[in-house]
C-alpha positions in Angstrom: -3.3 -50.7 -166.1 -3.2 -53.4 -163.5 -0.2 -55.3 -162.2 -0.5 -58.6 -160.7 2.4 -61.2 -158.3 1.0 -63.7 -156.9 -2.3 -62.9 -154.6 -1.8 -58.5 -154.4 -3.7 -56.6 -156.9 -2.2 -53.1 -157.7 -4.4 -50.1 -158.8 -2.0 -47.4 -160.9 -3.5 -43.9 -160.4 -4.0 -43.7 -164.3 -6.8 -46.3 -164.2 -9.7 -44.6 -161.8 -7.9 -41.1 -160.9 -11.2 -39.5 -160.2 -11.8 -42.6 -158.1 -11.0 -42.0 -153.8 -12.6 -42.9 -151.3 -11.8 -39.8 -148.1 -8.8 -41.2 -146.7 -6.9 -42.8 -149.3 -5.1 -40.0 -150.2 -5.5 -41.3 -153.4 -3.8 -38.8 -156.9 -8.5 -38.4 -157.3 -8.1 -36.7 -153.9 -4.9 -35.1 -154.1 -6.6 -32.7 -157.2 -8.8 -31.2 -154.8 -8.0 -27.8 -152.7 -6.0 -25.2 -153.7 -3.7 -24.9 -156.0 -0.1 -24.1 -154.3 0.7 -21.2 -156.5 -2.3 -19.4 -155.1 -0.7 -19.4 -152.0 2.0 -17.1 -152.3 -0.4 -14.1 -152.9 -2.7 -15.6 -150.0 0.1 -15.4 -147.6 1.3 -12.4 -148.5 -2.3 -10.7 -148.2 -2.9 -12.5 -145.0 -0.2 -11.8 -143.7 -0.7 -8.5 -144.3 -4.5 -7.1 -144.1 -5.0 -9.9 -141.4 -2.8 -9.8 -139.1 -2.6 -6.3 -138.7 -5.9 -5.5 -138.8 -5.8 -2.9 -135.8 -2.8 -1.3 -137.2 -4.9 -0.2 -140.5 -8.2 0.4 -139.0 -6.3 3.1 -136.5 -5.6 4.8 -139.5 -2.1 5.2 -138.5 -0.6 3.7 -141.4 -1.6 6.0 -143.6 -0.9 9.6 -141.3 1.2 11.7 -140.2 1.9 10.6 -137.2 4.0 12.7 -134.8 5.4 10.9 -132.1 8.9 10.0 -130.7 10.9 9.3 -133.4 9.5 12.1 -135.5 6.9 12.8 -138.3 7.0 10.2 -140.8 4.5 12.2 -143.4 3.2 8.6 -145.4 2.1 5.6 -145.5 3.3 2.8 -142.8 2.2 -0.1 -144.0 3.8 -2.1 -140.7 4.8 -0.5 -137.5 8.5 -0.2 -137.5 8.5 2.4 -134.4 9.7 1.8 -130.9 6.2 3.3 -129.3 4.8 0.6 -131.5 6.0 -2.2 -130.5 3.3 -4.2 -129.3 1.5 -3.6 -131.9 4.4 -4.9 -134.8 5.8 -7.8 -132.2 1.3 -8.9 -132.2 0.3 -8.0 -135.4 3.8 -10.0 -137.4 3.4 -13.1 -135.1 -0.7 -13.6 -135.4 0.2 -13.0 -139.5 2.9 -15.1 -139.6 1.1 -17.5 -137.6 -1.8 -17.5 -140.2 0.2 -18.3 -142.9 1.9 -20.9 -142.1 -1.9 -22.4 -141.5 -3.1 -21.7 -144.6 -1.2 -25.1 -146.0 -4.1 -26.7 -144.8 -5.9 -25.0 -148.2 -3.6 -27.5 -150.2 -2.9 -30.1 -147.7 -3.3 -32.5 -150.3 -0.3 -31.3 -152.4 2.9 -31.7 -151.0 4.3 -30.9 -148.0 7.5 -28.8 -149.0 5.7 -26.7 -152.3 2.7 -25.6 -149.2 5.0 -24.4 -146.7 7.6 -23.0 -148.8 4.4 -21.4 -151.0 3.2 -20.2 -147.0 6.9 -19.2 -146.2 8.3 -17.1 -149.7 4.6 -15.9 -149.5 4.8 -14.8 -146.1 8.3 -12.7 -147.4 7.1 -11.6 -149.9 4.8 -9.0 -147.5 7.2 -8.7 -144.6 9.6 -7.2 -147.5 7.7 -5.1 -149.3 6.1 -3.6 -146.7 8.6 -3.1 -144.3 10.8 -1.6 -147.5 8.3 1.2 -147.6 7.6 1.5 -143.9 11.7 1.9 -143.6 11.8 4.4 -146.5 9.0 6.3 -144.6 10.9 6.7 -141.2 13.8 7.4 -143.1 12.9 10.4 -145.2 11.5 11.9 -142.1 14.1 11.8 -139.2 14.5 11.6 -135.5 14.9 8.9 -133.9 13.1 6.5 -135.8 15.3 6.8 -138.4 18.4 5.6 -136.7 20.4 2.7 -138.1 20.5 0.9 -135.2 16.8 2.0 -133.6 15.3 0.9 -137.0 17.7 -2.3 -137.9 16.6 -3.4 -133.6 12.7 -2.5 -134.6 13.4 -4.9 -137.9 14.7 -7.7 -136.5 12.0 -7.9 -134.1 9.6 -8.4 -136.7 11.2 -10.9 -138.5 11.7 -12.7 -135.9 8.5 -12.5 -134.8 6.9 -13.7 -138.0 9.0 -16.1 -138.6 8.4 -18.3 -135.5 4.3 -17.1 -135.6 4.5 -18.4 -139.3 6.3 -21.3 -138.3 4.2 -22.8 -135.2 1.3 -21.6 -137.8 2.6 -24.2 -140.1 2.9 -27.1 -137.7 -0.8 -27.5 -138.8 0.8 -30.1 -141.2 2.2 -32.2 -139.2 -1.5 -33.5 -137.9 -3.3 -32.8 -134.7 -0.7 -32.4 -132.7 0.2 -29.5 -134.3 -3.0 -27.9 -134.6 -3.4 -27.9 -131.1 -0.2 -26.2 -130.6 -1.2 -23.2 -133.0 -4.1 -22.9 -131.3 -2.9 -22.9 -128.1 -1.0 -19.3 -129.6 -4.0 -18.2 -130.9 -5.6 -18.1 -127.3 -3.1 -16.1 -126.4 -2.1 -14.1 -129.4 -5.3 -14.5 -131.1 -7.5 -13.0 -128.4 -5.3 -9.7 -127.9 -6.0 -8.9 -131.7 -9.3 -9.6 -131.6 -9.6 -6.5 -128.2 -7.1 -4.6 -131.2 -9.5 -5.0 -133.9 -12.8 -4.4 -131.2 -11.6 -1.2 -129.9 -11.1 0.6 -133.9 -15.0 -0.9 -134.8 -17.2 -0.7 -131.8 -18.3 3.2 -131.0 -17.0 3.3 -127.2 -15.3 5.6 -125.5 -11.7 6.0 -124.0 -13.3 5.3 -120.7 -15.4 2.7 -121.1 -13.0 0.2 -121.3 -14.2 -2.6 -118.6 -15.8 -5.4 -121.3 -11.8 -5.7 -122.8 -10.5 -8.0 -119.5 -13.7 -10.2 -119.9 -13.7 -10.4 -123.5 -9.6 -11.0 -124.1 -10.1 -13.5 -121.4 -13.0 -15.6 -122.8 -12.4 -15.7 -126.4 -8.8 -16.6 -125.7 -10.2 -19.6 -123.3 -13.0 -20.5 -126.2 -10.0 -21.4 -128.4 -7.8 -22.9 -125.5 -10.6 -25.8 -125.8 -10.5 -26.0 -129.0 -7.0 -26.6 -128.2 -7.1 -29.5 -125.9 -9.8 -30.7 -128.0 -8.1 -31.5 -130.7 -5.3 -32.7 -129.1 -7.5 -35.2 -127.0 -6.5 -37.8 -124.3 -5.9 -40.8 -126.5 -3.8 -41.8 -125.8 -3.0 -41.7 -122.5 0.6 -40.2 -122.8 -1.3 -37.3 -124.6 -2.6 -36.1 -121.5 0.9 -35.0 -120.4 0.9 -32.6 -123.1 -1.8 -30.5 -121.3 -0.4 -28.4 -119.0 2.0 -27.4 -121.6 -0.7 -26.2 -124.0 -2.7 -24.4 -120.7 0.6 -22.8 -120.3 1.4 -21.4 -123.6 -1.4 -18.9 -124.0 -1.3 -18.1 -120.5 2.8 -16.7 -121.1 1.7 -16.0 -124.4 -0.4 -12.9 -122.5 2.3 -12.3 -120.1 4.8 -11.5 -122.7 2.7 -8.9 -124.9 2.2 -7.0 -121.2 6.2 -7.0 -120.9 6.4 -5.3 -124.2 4.4 -3.1 -123.3 6.2 -2.1 -120.8 9.2 -2.4 -122.7 7.8 0.4 -124.8 6.9 2.9 -122.1 10.4 2.7 -120.4 11.6 3.4 -123.9 9.9 6.1 -124.9 9.2 8.1 -121.6 11.8 9.4 -119.1 15.8 10.1 -120.6 16.8 6.8 -120.7 15.6 6.3 -124.6 16.8 3.5 -126.3 20.4 3.5 -125.0 18.7 1.8 -121.8 17.4 -1.1 -123.4 19.0 -3.0 -120.9 18.1 -2.5 -117.8 14.2 -2.0 -119.7 14.5 -5.2 -120.9 15.3 -6.6 -117.3 12.9 -4.4 -115.7 10.8 -6.4 -118.4 11.5 -9.6 -117.3 10.6 -9.0 -114.1 7.0 -7.8 -115.3 6.6 -11.1 -117.4 7.1 -13.1 -113.9 5.1 -10.7 -112.7 2.8 -10.1 -115.2 2.2 -14.5 -114.9 1.4 -15.0 -111.2 -2.9 -16.4 -111.1 -3.7 -13.5 -109.2 -2.9 -11.4 -112.2 -5.7 -11.9 -114.4 -8.8 -13.8 -114.2 -8.5 -17.8 -113.5 -12.2 -18.6 -114.1 -12.2 -18.4 -118.0 -9.3 -20.8 -117.9 -11.1 -23.3 -115.7 -13.9 -23.3 -117.9 -11.6 -23.9 -120.9 -10.0 -26.6 -119.3 -13.6 -28.7 -117.8 -15.1 -28.2 -121.5 -11.7 -28.8 -123.4 -11.8 -32.3 -120.7 -15.7 -33.1 -121.8 -15.0 -32.9 -125.8 -12.2 -34.9 -125.9 -13.9 -37.7 -124.1 -17.1 -37.5 -126.5 -14.7 -37.5 -129.0 -12.7 -40.0 -128.2 -15.7 -42.1 -127.5 -16.9 -41.4 -131.1 -14.4 -42.7 -132.6 -13.8 -46.2 -132.5 -10.5 -48.5 -132.0 -8.7 -50.1 -134.9 -9.3 -53.9 -134.7 -6.2 -56.0 -134.4 -6.7 -57.7 -138.2 -7.0 -54.3 -139.2 -4.7 -53.1 -137.7 -2.2 -56.0 -139.6 -3.3 -55.9 -142.9 -3.3 -51.6 -143.1 0.0 -51.3 -144.1 -0.5 -53.9 -147.1 -4.2 -52.9 -149.0 -6.1 -55.2 -151.4 -4.3 -58.2 -150.1 -5.9 -61.6 -151.9 -7.0 -64.2 -148.7 -8.2 -66.3 -151.0 -8.1 -67.9 -154.9 -11.7 -66.2 -155.6 -11.0 -62.4 -153.2 -10.9 -59.2 -156.1 -9.8 -56.1 -156.0 -12.6 -53.1 -154.8 -11.9 -51.6 -158.1 -12.8 -55.3 -159.9 -15.6 -55.6 -157.3 -17.2 -52.1 -159.1 -16.6 -53.7 -162.6 -18.5 -56.9 -162.2 
């Protein structure tokens, strides 16, 4: 089925449904990729199994773990306790980021359907695992079973999950969104990697000299990728480079502040009722941890240099569009003469 109007030739999606170039976005491309419905279970599994992999590898999820909140014999899929607040923040945020980014697997599908599917799978996993954990903690009694404490921890997990998913879903917006997601991953992913390695490597509790360099250089590698993806073309994108560098820097400081908050709430006599004072002290720790002399700076410098070199090489490999291409980009298949024909008709000849 073809339609002609003056010098413009249009081809409907029923003519050649399987013929589409890589950049046309034609119906042939829309049939590729993962089905949208598959994103729901995949997102659920990713949020829990991948996001909370350090917690699951520790063996604490399925054991009788006596802590300040009391013993909880039974399954604890997610760490909804004050003692494990750092693991909860890290797993919920990083898992949410990964599930949001899964939309790239079905990028040719409508964006609203993709984001709905990934968000639904994330919520499904969070509600299911959270319900099992809450049931286990309520059965164990103690401080962890108190409504105010349990509600506060659940709220933290929910907020971190939604924020992480939103950052991950930003990859659907293009290169800037991908860069932002990578920058956040540079902070969260390095902590997640250390958590995994601590449970799979045969190391002792005092053989941890490798933790700082591995965390720093792994984060630097992801940050360099974020800078390369963002690039420096057009030049106004360079204004976003300092922001991308500060994002993982402050994420790591935030994780340090969360660990201090946990120690404040689980030691001494103040406990959870002393939350306001503990929060104030954690904010001070956040700013102290953000000082340049509190962590190795070399990995960050190398990441910026590698990102700059990669961005330059990438920009050289992308030729600028010509004036004629820009003028006709919005009107495809325009006849420029009485003998010109559409690409489809050329193929039929």
